C-alpha positions as CSV (number, residue, x, y, z in Angstrom):
1,X,13.1,-9.9,19.3
2,X,13.5,-12.7,16.7
3,X,15.5,-11.8,13.7
4,X,15.5,-13.5,10.3
5,X,18.4,-14.0,7.8
6,X,17.3,-13.9,4.2
7,X,18.6,-16.7,1.9
8,X,20.5,-14.1,-0.2
9,X,22.6,-12.8,2.7
10,X,20.5,-9.7,3.2
11,X,20.6,-8.0,6.7
12,X,18.5,-9.7,9.3
13,X,14.8,-8.8,9.1
14,X,13.6,-7.4,12.4
15,X,10.2,-5.9,11.5
16,X,7.6,-6.1,8.7
17,X,5.7,-3.0,7.3
18,X,2.7,-3.4,5.1
19,X,1.2,-1.0,2.6
20,X,-2.6,-1.3,2.7
21,X,-4.4,-0.5,-0.6
22,X,-3.9,-3.3,-3.1
23,X,-1.6,-5.1,-0.8
24,X,-3.7,-6.1,2.2
25,X,-7.1,-5.3,0.8
26,X,-8.5,-5.3,-2.8
27,X,-9.3,-1.6,-2.5
28,X,-7.6,-0.9,-5.8
29,X,-10.3,-2.9,-7.5
30,X,-12.9,-0.8,-5.7
31,X,-11.2,2.4,-6.5
32,X,-10.8,1.5,-10.1
33,X,-14.6,1.0,-10.5
34,X,-15.2,4.2,-8.5
35,X,-12.8,6.1,-10.7
36,X,-14.4,4.8,-13.9
37,X,-17.8,5.8,-12.7
38,X,-16.5,9.2,-11.7
39,X,-15.1,9.9,-15.1
40,X,-18.0,8.3,-17.0
41,X,-20.3,10.9,-15.4
42,X,-18.2,13.5,-17.0
43,X,-18.0,11.8,-20.4
44,X,-14.4,10.7,-19.8
45,X,-12.6,7.3,-19.7
46,X,-10.1,5.9,-17.2
47,X,-6.8,5.2,-18.9
48,X,-3.7,3.4,-17.8
49,X,-1.8,6.7,-17.7
50,X,-4.4,8.2,-15.4
51,X,-4.5,5.2,-13.2
52,X,-0.7,4.9,-12.9
53,X,-0.4,8.6,-12.0
54,X,-2.7,8.1,-9.1
55,X,-1.7,4.8,-7.6
56,X,0.1,4.7,-4.3
57,X,-0.2,8.5,-3.7
58,X,-2.0,10.5,-1.0
59,X,-5.5,11.6,-1.9
60,X,-4.6,15.2,-2.6
61,X,-1.7,14.2,-4.8
62,X,-3.8,11.5,-6.6
63,X,-6.6,13.9,-7.4
64,X,-4.2,16.6,-8.5
65,X,-2.8,14.0,-11.0
66,X,-6.3,13.2,-12.1
67,X,-7.0,16.9,-12.8
68,X,-3.7,17.3,-14.6
69,X,-4.4,14.4,-17.0
70,X,-8.1,15.0,-17.6
71,X,-8.6,18.7,-17.3
72,X,-11.6,18.3,-15.0
73,X,-12.6,21.6,-13.5
74,X,-14.4,20.2,-10.3
75,X,-13.0,21.2,-7.0
76,X,-10.8,18.5,-5.5
77,X,-13.0,18.5,-2.4
78,X,-16.0,17.7,-4.5
79,X,-14.2,15.0,-6.4
80,X,-13.0,13.4,-3.2
81,X,-16.4,13.4,-1.7
82,X,-18.0,11.9,-4.8
83,X,-15.4,9.2,-5.0
84,X,-15.8,8.4,-1.3
85,X,-19.6,7.8,-1.9
86,X,-18.9,5.7,-4.9
87,X,-16.2,3.7,-3.1
88,X,-18.5,3.0,-0.1
89,X,-21.3,1.9,-2.4
90,X,-19.1,-0.6,-4.3
91,X,-17.1,-1.8,-1.3
92,X,-20.2,-2.8,0.6
93,X,-20.5,-5.9,-1.5
94,X,-17.0,-6.5,-3.0
95,X,-14.3,-5.6,-0.4
96,X,-12.1,-8.4,0.8
97,X,-8.6,-9.2,2.0
98,X,-5.9,-10.1,-0.6
99,X,-5.0,-13.8,-0.9
100,X,-2.3,-14.9,1.5
101,X,-2.5,-11.9,3.8
102,X,-3.5,-14.0,6.9
103,X,-0.8,-16.5,6.2
104,X,1.9,-13.8,6.1
105,X,0.6,-12.2,9.3
106,X,0.7,-15.5,11.0
107,X,4.2,-16.3,9.9
108,X,5.5,-12.9,11.1
109,X,3.6,-13.2,14.4
110,X,5.0,-16.6,15.0
111,X,8.5,-15.0,14.9
112,X,7.4,-12.2,17.2
113,X,8.3,-9.6,14.5
114,X,6.7,-6.2,15.1
115,X,4.2,-5.3,12.4
116,X,3.3,-1.8,11.1
117,X,1.2,-0.3,8.4
118,X,2.5,2.6,6.2
119,X,-0.3,3.8,3.9
120,X,-0.8,6.9,1.8
121,X,-4.4,6.9,2.7
122,X,-6.0,9.0,5.5
123,X,-6.5,7.6,9.0
124,X,-10.2,8.1,8.9
125,X,-10.3,5.9,5.8
126,X,-7.8,3.3,6.9
127,X,-9.1,2.6,10.4
128,X,-12.7,1.3,9.6
129,X,-11.3,-0.8,6.8
130,X,-8.8,-2.6,9.0
131,X,-11.3,-2.9,11.8
132,X,-13.8,-4.4,9.4
133,X,-11.5,-7.4,8.9
134,X,-10.3,-7.4,12.5
135,X,-6.8,-6.5,11.4
136,X,-6.0,-3.2,13.2
137,X,-5.1,-4.8,16.6
138,X,-2.5,-7.0,14.9
139,X,-0.2,-4.0,14.1
140,X,2.1,-2.3,16.6
141,X,1.3,1.1,15.0
142,X,0.0,2.6,11.8
143,X,1.3,5.5,9.7
144,X,-1.0,7.4,7.4
145,X,-1.1,10.4,5.1
146,X,-1.4,12.8,8.1
147,X,1.7,11.5,9.7
148,X,4.1,12.7,7.0
149,X,4.9,16.0,5.2
150,X,5.8,14.3,2.0
151,X,3.8,11.4,0.4
152,X,5.2,8.4,-1.4
153,X,7.4,8.1,-3.5
154,X,9.2,10.3,-0.9
155,X,10.8,7.9,1.6
156,X,9.6,9.8,4.7
157,X,6.9,7.4,5.8
158,X,9.3,4.4,5.7
159,X,12.0,6.4,7.4
160,X,9.6,7.2,10.1
161,X,8.5,3.6,10.3
162,X,12.1,2.4,10.8
163,X,12.6,5.0,13.6
164,X,9.4,4.0,15.4
165,X,10.3,0.3,15.1
166,X,13.9,1.1,16.3
167,X,15.4,-0.9,13.4
168,X,17.7,0.0,10.5
169,X,15.8,0.5,7.3
170,X,17.7,-2.4,5.8
171,X,16.4,-4.7,8.6
172,X,12.8,-3.7,7.8
173,X,10.8,-5.9,5.3
174,X,8.4,-3.7,3.4
175,X,5.5,-5.2,1.4
176,X,4.3,-3.0,-1.4
177,X,2.0,-3.3,-4.4
178,X,2.8,-0.1,-6.4
179,X,5.8,1.4,-8.1
180,X,5.2,4.6,-6.1
181,X,5.4,2.8,-2.8
182,X,8.3,0.6,-3.9
183,X,10.3,3.7,-4.8
184,X,9.5,5.2,-1.4
185,X,10.7,2.0,0.4
186,X,13.8,1.8,-1.8
187,X,14.7,5.4,-1.2
188,X,14.4,4.7,2.6
189,X,16.8,1.7,2.2
190,X,14.3,-1.0,3.2
191,X,14.3,-4.6,2.1
192,X,11.4,-4.7,-0.4
193,X,9.1,-7.4,-1.6
194,X,6.8,-6.0,-4.3
195,X,3.4,-7.7,-4.9
196,X,1.9,-5.9,-7.9
197,X,-1.7,-6.5,-8.7
198,X,-3.5,-6.2,-12.0
199,X,-3.7,-2.4,-11.6
200,X,-0.1,-1.9,-10.7
201,X,1.7,-4.7,-12.7
202,X,2.9,-2.3,-15.4
203,X,5.1,-0.4,-12.9
204,X,8.8,-0.6,-12.6
205,X,9.8,-2.9,-9.6
206,X,13.4,-3.3,-10.5
207,X,14.5,-1.8,-7.2
208,X,12.7,-4.6,-5.2
209,X,14.7,-7.5,-3.7
210,X,11.8,-9.8,-4.7
211,X,8.8,-9.5,-7.0
212,X,6.0,-11.9,-6.5
213,X,2.5,-12.4,-7.9
214,X,0.7,-12.8,-4.5
215,X,1.2,-13.0,-0.8
216,X,0.8,-16.8,-1.2
217,X,4.3,-17.0,-2.8
218,X,6.5,-19.6,-1.1
219,X,9.6,-17.4,-1.4
220,X,8.0,-14.8,0.8
221,X,6.8,-17.5,3.3
222,X,10.3,-19.0,3.4
223,X,11.7,-15.5,4.1
224,X,9.5,-15.3,7.2
225,X,10.1,-18.8,8.5
């Protein structure tokens, strides 16, 4: 297995783990529109507080946060089903990969680094999205909401990823877009590069080793060369 030494003397990177929503795919844009429409139907408005409370969390945790902040009385199952329908309607014409994703994958693959996905989303949601862009086969394995007892920001999913990859957490490069996911990776002891998007940029990423604006950033590419 090829290993990489970072320019700041960090432990050798022996694997790369990707979050999915907002990191690999622009699903946060889609969810934002779906969430806005969901609330508009109830005479409510999406706020930064609501959005921030939901980002990076498993669906059940996210919708519990939505109910907490809005007082919506709908059943969680109904909210999830309605959001799924809205998401699919919007995604049909607007879903795409995030800029720089393919370049990062190619750089990691050129170094024979094992790749994994660690997402808070359910497997039934993740799989067709990754297959849609012919990405699923490029990862050695994927971890989803069903694979852990505790969702992000708990470190369980990244601890499990390190175990499955047979590397020390400090030798595992984690790419995250949200504060919630970044906190999970930090608590697991991973080497974190945070790539916040317009929905997550207000978060605290002070625990990251590197914060960049997109996967096109030369510093990330240099780390993988």
